[in-house]
C-alpha positions in Angstrom: 79.8 123.4 119.4 77.5 123.9 116.8 76.3 121.4 114.0 77.3 121.9 111.1 74.4 122.5 109.5 74.2 125.6 111.8 77.8 126.6 111.2 76.6 125.9 107.2 74.1 128.7 107.9 76.0 131.2 109.7 78.5 130.8 106.7 75.9 131.9 104.3 75.0 134.4 106.2 78.2 136.1 106.9 78.7 136.1 103.0 76.4 137.8 102.4 73.9 135.1 101.5 72.8 132.7 99.0 72.0 135.5 96.7 75.3 136.7 96.8 77.2 133.6 96.2 78.1 132.3 92.9 78.9 129.1 93.7 81.1 126.9 96.3 83.9 124.4 96.5 86.3 123.3 98.5 89.7 121.7 98.7 91.6 119.7 101.6 91.2 122.4 104.0 89.3 125.7 102.6 85.7 126.6 101.7 86.2 127.9 98.5 83.1 130.5 98.0 82.9 132.8 94.6 80.9 135.8 95.5 79.1 138.5 93.9 80.2 141.2 96.0 83.0 140.9 98.1 81.7 144.6 100.0 78.7 141.9 101.2 81.3 139.5 103.1 81.8 140.2 106.9 85.3 138.8 107.3 85.2 139.0 111.1 81.8 137.6 111.6 83.0 134.7 109.4 86.3 134.2 111.6 84.2 134.3 114.9 82.1 131.0 113.7 82.7 127.6 115.2 85.4 125.8 113.8 86.7 128.6 111.4 90.5 128.6 111.6 90.6 131.7 109.5 89.4 133.3 106.5 90.8 135.5 103.8 91.0 136.4 100.0 93.1 134.9 97.4 92.9 134.7 93.8 89.8 135.8 93.2 87.8 133.6 96.1 86.6 133.6 99.8 88.3 130.6 101.2 87.5 129.6 104.8 89.6 127.5 106.7 88.0 124.6 108.7 90.4 121.7 108.3 90.8 118.2 106.7 87.3 116.7 107.1 85.8 119.2 108.9 85.7 121.1 105.3 83.7 118.2 103.2 81.2 118.0 105.7 80.5 122.1 106.2 80.4 122.0 102.4 77.5 119.2 101.9 75.7 121.2 104.4 76.0 124.5 102.4 75.1 122.9 99.1 72.1 121.5 100.8 70.9 125.1 101.9 70.9 126.0 98.5 74.0 127.6 97.8 75.5 126.8 94.0 78.3 123.8 94.3 81.0 125.0 91.4 82.6 122.3 89.5 86.2 122.7 88.8 84.8 123.8 85.6 82.4 126.7 86.6 84.8 128.0 89.4 87.8 128.5 86.6 85.1 130.6 84.4 84.0 132.3 87.7 87.8 133.3 88.4 88.7 134.2 85.3 86.7 137.2 86.0 88.4 137.9 89.1 92.8 138.2 89.5 95.2 139.1 87.1 96.8 137.0 84.5 99.4 135.5 86.8 96.5 134.5 89.6 94.3 132.6 87.3 97.3 130.8 85.8 97.9 129.6 89.4 94.8 128.4 89.6 94.6 126.8 86.6 97.2 124.9 87.9 96.3 123.7 91.1 93.2 122.9 89.3 95.3 120.4 87.1 97.7 118.9 89.3 95.5 118.8 92.8 93.4 116.2 91.6 96.0 113.7 90.1 98.2 114.3 93.8 96.3 111.6 96.1 97.7 108.7 93.6 101.0 110.3 93.5 101.1 110.0 97.2 99.5 106.2 97.3 102.9 105.5 95.4 105.1 107.1 97.3 104.0 105.6 100.4 104.6 102.1 98.6 108.2 103.3 97.6 108.8 103.6 101.3 107.2 100.6 102.4 109.0 98.7 99.7 112.4 100.5 101.1 111.7 99.3 104.6 110.9 96.0 103.7 113.9 95.4 101.5 116.3 96.4 104.1 118.9 94.4 105.3 118.2 95.5 109.1 114.4 94.4 108.5 114.6 91.5 106.7 117.2 90.0 109.8 114.5 90.3 111.9 112.5 87.7 109.9 115.8 85.7 109.7 115.9 86.6 106.2 118.2 88.3 103.8 118.1 90.8 100.5 118.6 87.4 98.4 115.5 85.7 99.9 112.4 87.9 98.5 110.6 86.6 95.8 110.8 88.1 92.4 107.2 87.7 91.9 107.0 89.7 94.8 109.7 92.4 93.9 107.6 92.3 90.5 104.6 92.9 92.1 106.2 95.7 94.0 106.8 97.7 91.0 103.4 97.5 89.7 102.6 99.5 92.9 105.3 101.5 92.3 106.1 102.6 88.7 102.4 102.6 87.4 101.4 105.7 88.3 104.5 107.6 86.8 104.9 105.6 83.7 101.1 106.3 83.0 101.9 109.9 84.4 100.6 112.3 80.8 97.4 109.9 81.0 96.5 111.2 84.6 97.8 114.8 83.5 95.8 115.0 80.2 92.8 113.7 81.8 93.1 116.3 84.2 93.9 119.2 81.1 90.6 118.3 79.4 88.5 118.1 82.4 89.5 121.7 83.6 89.8 123.0 80.1 86.3 122.0 79.3 86.9 119.0 77.0 85.6 115.0 77.6 88.1 113.8 79.8 87.9 110.4 78.3 89.3 111.5 75.3 92.1 113.3 77.7 92.9 109.6 79.5 93.2 107.9 75.6 95.5 110.9 74.3 97.6 111.0 77.5 98.1 106.7 76.6 98.9 107.1 73.3 101.8 109.1 74.5 103.1 106.5 76.3 102.2 103.3 73.7 104.3 100.5 74.1 104.7 100.6 70.8 107.0 103.9 70.8 110.5 103.4 72.5 110.2 103.9 76.2 111.6 107.6 77.2 113.8 105.9 80.0 114.9 103.8 78.2 116.3 106.2 75.3 117.5 108.4 78.1 120.2 105.4 79.3 121.1 104.6 75.8 119.9 101.4 75.3 117.0 102.2 72.8 117.2 105.0 70.1 114.2 107.3 69.0 112.3 106.5 66.1 112.7 109.6 63.5 109.7 110.3 61.6 110.0 112.7 58.3 113.7 111.6 58.3 114.1 114.9 60.9 111.9 114.7 64.1 112.9 112.0 66.6 109.8 110.2 68.8 110.3 108.9 72.0 107.2 107.4 74.6 106.5 110.0 77.3 106.5 108.6 80.2 106.9 110.8 83.3 106.2 113.7 81.4 104.2 116.7 82.7 104.4 119.6 80.5 103.9 118.0 77.0 100.6 116.3 78.3 99.9 119.5 80.1 99.9 121.6 76.4 98.5 118.5 74.8 95.4 118.6 77.1 94.8 122.5 76.7 95.1 122.4 72.9 93.2 119.3 72.9 90.4 120.6 74.5 89.8 123.6 73.2 90.4 122.0 69.7 87.3 119.4 71.0 85.2 122.2 71.7 85.5 124.3 68.6 85.0 121.1 66.5 81.7 120.4 68.4 80.5 123.9 67.2 80.7 123.0 63.5 80.0 119.2 64.0 75.8 118.4 63.3 74.6 116.6 66.7 73.8 113.6 65.0 77.7 113.1 64.0 79.1 114.6 66.8 79.6 111.2 68.3 81.4 110.0 64.8 83.3 112.9 64.1 84.5 115.0 67.3 86.2 111.8 69.0 88.1 111.0 65.5 88.9 114.1 64.6 90.0 115.5 68.0 92.5 112.1 68.5 93.9 112.2 65.0 94.8 115.9 65.2 96.0 116.0 68.5 98.0 112.7 68.2 100.2 114.4 65.3 100.2 117.3 67.3 101.4 115.9 70.4 103.8 113.6 68.9 105.4 115.3 66.3 105.5 118.9 67.5 104.3 119.3 71.3 106.2 116.4 72.8 109.6 117.2 71.7 109.3 121.1 71.6 107.7 121.0 75.8 109.6 117.7 76.4 113.2 119.6 75.7 111.6 122.8 77.8 110.2 120.3 80.7 114.2 119.2 81.1 115.4 122.1 81.2 113.2 122.9 84.3 114.2 119.5 85.5 117.9 120.2 85.7 117.4 123.6 87.2 115.6 122.4 89.8 118.3 119.5 90.6 120.6 122.6 90.5 119.2 124.9 92.7 118.1 121.7 95.3 122.2 121.2 94.9 123.6 124.2 95.8 126.4 123.9 97.9 126.7 124.5 102.7 122.7 123.9 102.2 121.6 127.0 100.5 118.9 125.9 99.1 117.3 124.5 101.9 117.6 127.7 104.0 116.1 129.7 101.4 113.8 127.4 100.2 112.8 126.5 103.8 112.4 130.2 105.2 110.0 131.3 102.3 108.0 128.2 101.5 105.1 129.0 103.8 105.2 132.8 102.6 104.8 131.2 98.8 101.6 129.1 100.5 100.2 132.5 101.9 100.6 134.0 98.5 98.6 130.7 96.9 100.9 130.3 94.1 102.5 126.7 95.9 100.7 124.7 93.2 103.7 125.6 90.9 105.9 123.6 93.3 103.9 120.5 92.4 104.7 120.4 89.1 108.6 120.5 90.1 107.9 117.4 92.7 106.0 115.4 90.1 108.9 116.2 87.6 111.4 115.2 90.4 110.1 111.9 90.9 109.1 110.9 87.8 112.8 111.5 86.3 114.7 110.5 89.5 112.8 109.0 91.9 113.2 110.5 94.5 111.8 114.4 96.1 114.2 116.6 98.1 112.1 119.4 97.9 109.8 117.5 100.4 112.6 117.4 103.6 112.8 121.2 102.9 108.9 121.5 103.0 108.5 119.5 105.8 110.4 122.0 107.8 108.7 125.1 107.3 105.6 123.1 108.0 106.6 122.0 111.1 108.2 124.9 112.2 104.8 126.8 111.8 103.3 124.2 114.4 105.8 124.7 116.5 105.3 128.5 117.0 101.6 128.1 117.0 102.3 125.4 119.8 104.6 128.3 122.1 101.3 130.8 121.6 99.5 128.1 122.6 101.4 127.4 125.6 102.1 131.2 126.7 99.1 132.4 126.3 96.7 132.4 128.8 93.6 133.1 126.9 91.1 130.3 126.7 89.5 130.8 123.0 93.4 131.2 121.8 94.2 128.0 123.6 91.0 126.3 122.2 92.5 127.4 118.4 96.3 127.0 119.2 96.7 123.2 120.0 94.0 121.9 117.3 95.9 124.3 114.8 99.4 123.0 116.2 98.0 119.2 115.3 97.0 120.1 112.4 100.4 121.3 111.3 102.0 118.4 112.6 100.0 116.2 110.5 100.8 118.1 107.5 98.0 120.7 107.3 99.4 124.6 108.0 96.7 126.8 107.2 95.1 127.1 110.5 98.3 128.3 112.2 99.5 130.1 109.9 96.0 132.1 109.1 94.4 131.4 112.2 97.1 132.1 114.8 100.8 132.7 113.5 100.0 135.3 111.3 97.4 137.3 113.4 100.3 138.2 115.8 102.9 138.9 113.0 106.1 137.3 114.9 105.1 133.8 115.7 105.0 133.8 111.4 108.0 135.1 111.3 109.9 133.3 113.5 107.8 130.2 111.9 109.7 130.9 109.0 113.4 131.1 110.6 112.4 127.8 111.8 111.7 126.5 108.3 114.9 128.1 107.2 116.9 126.1 110.0 115.4 122.7 109.1 115.7 123.4 105.7 119.4 124.1 105.9 119.7 121.1 107.6 117.6 118.3 105.3 119.8 120.2 102.5 123.0 119.5 104.2 122.2 115.7 105.0 121.0 115.0 102.0 117.1 114.1 102.8 115.2 112.5 99.5 111.9 111.6 99.9 110.0 108.6 97.9 106.8 110.9 97.3 105.3 113.8 98.3 102.4 115.9 99.5 103.1 114.0 103.2 105.0 116.0 105.7 105.9 116.0 109.4 104.4 113.3 110.9 102.3 111.7 107.9 105.2 112.3 105.8 107.5 109.4 108.1 106.2 106.8 106.1 108.1 108.7 102.9 111.5 108.3 104.3 111.6 104.6 105.9 114.7 103.4 103.2 117.2 104.7 106.1 116.6 108.2 106.5 114.0 108.5 109.1 116.3 109.3 111.8 117.8 112.2 109.8 113.8 113.2 109.0 112.7 113.2 112.7 115.6 115.2 113.5 114.7 117.6 110.6 111.3 118.4 112.2 112.8 118.2 116.1 115.2 121.2 115.0 112.3 123.3 112.6 109.9 122.9 115.5 112.4 123.7 118.4 114.0 126.8 116.8 110.2 128.3 115.8 109.0 127.2 119.4 111.9 128.8 121.5 112.0 132.2 119.7 108.2 132.6 119.7 107.6 131.5 123.5 110.6 134.3 124.3 110.3 136.8 121.5 107.2 136.4 119.6 104.4 136.6 121.6 102.8 137.8 124.7 99.1 138.5 126.1 99.6 142.2 125.8 100.2 141.8 122.0 96.7 139.9 122.0 94.6 142.4 124.0 96.2 145.6 122.1 95.1 143.2 118.8 91.5 142.6 120.3 91.3 146.4 121.0 
């Protein structure tokens, strides 16, 4: 097996050399390369490089799938060999020259929400663990009942589970400022202004225990705990405003004037205009999402479970991060996660069937690790490396996802967090749902595996594809 530096050299050569690379970055599983001339990229050569699970163009970027952990090491080697490292802002500027408006919008959503997902994942795990530790059956093992739990311990668990969502606008505004070229620290402070304790708490206002403050006799003002859109728009406008102000302020006064004017103007706009308008829009989106997920007879799970991996292939799945964050911040649960889990597990089941049925050692060596990656929640190796190559496994994976999602909706699975699926996702269902969650995965994997093994793959298909 090649070492990572050798792989990095081969990647650079296959994409047309360093002179054809504008910049390189990476996400959890993919090396993302902005190239100058796509015609110089040898996609087939890239796919034959050791450790590569697949490669494709998406949203103006050439993306190479290495998988979790590996991609970080390859990225470091590529940069050490002289390829330009792209920051989020730089990648965005380059991407703006490629792809249509919709593709650029989706990339922007991903740039903003992906960096804050790790803390939301941690929060979801804390919620799951709290649910486990407060279950009567678990406490009984230690000879305890719920009333035996210390109030101070419960307070501590609330700190763990409530902080990220209570200050969510600060996270979103920070990330928005960073992506749109502003000063992230100004974004943090602006976001914190939206949830300042001096303002009526949004959750208490919604519960009817506190009234909004009325400004100028007609503008209702509340805190924006758990909101996403107001902070997103405030971050976008604020970053643009800061850059505009900085153009006209002398360098000697920049440190004093620019942050002051940015925060003054944006606090007024955010609390009195952006907040009320976009919070109302956010509520409409949230209610529409809840309505779809509550469709009878498991229809939401059937439809979303079947199309989820199609959406992943198109690269617009970052839109759903926004909806999941909204669900968790406003309802405390995430029914979408169980449906996603089914779609992810099913692609792993289809790849497993290919690996078990083929006699090709090379394909087995690709299919089995891809299956493991899918069962750990990362489908790109299975989808792009195995299933999409032979089409039918991917289609039967979609079927398995639909059936598993249908079951998840029927039994009302509700995760305590987001972004963890299949095996790691168990931690989001420790509040008494774990058996239903496991059964959802078994159904999705089983349907996809059986259909793929019986009808979706043969070595004849592989031979025909390879010519």
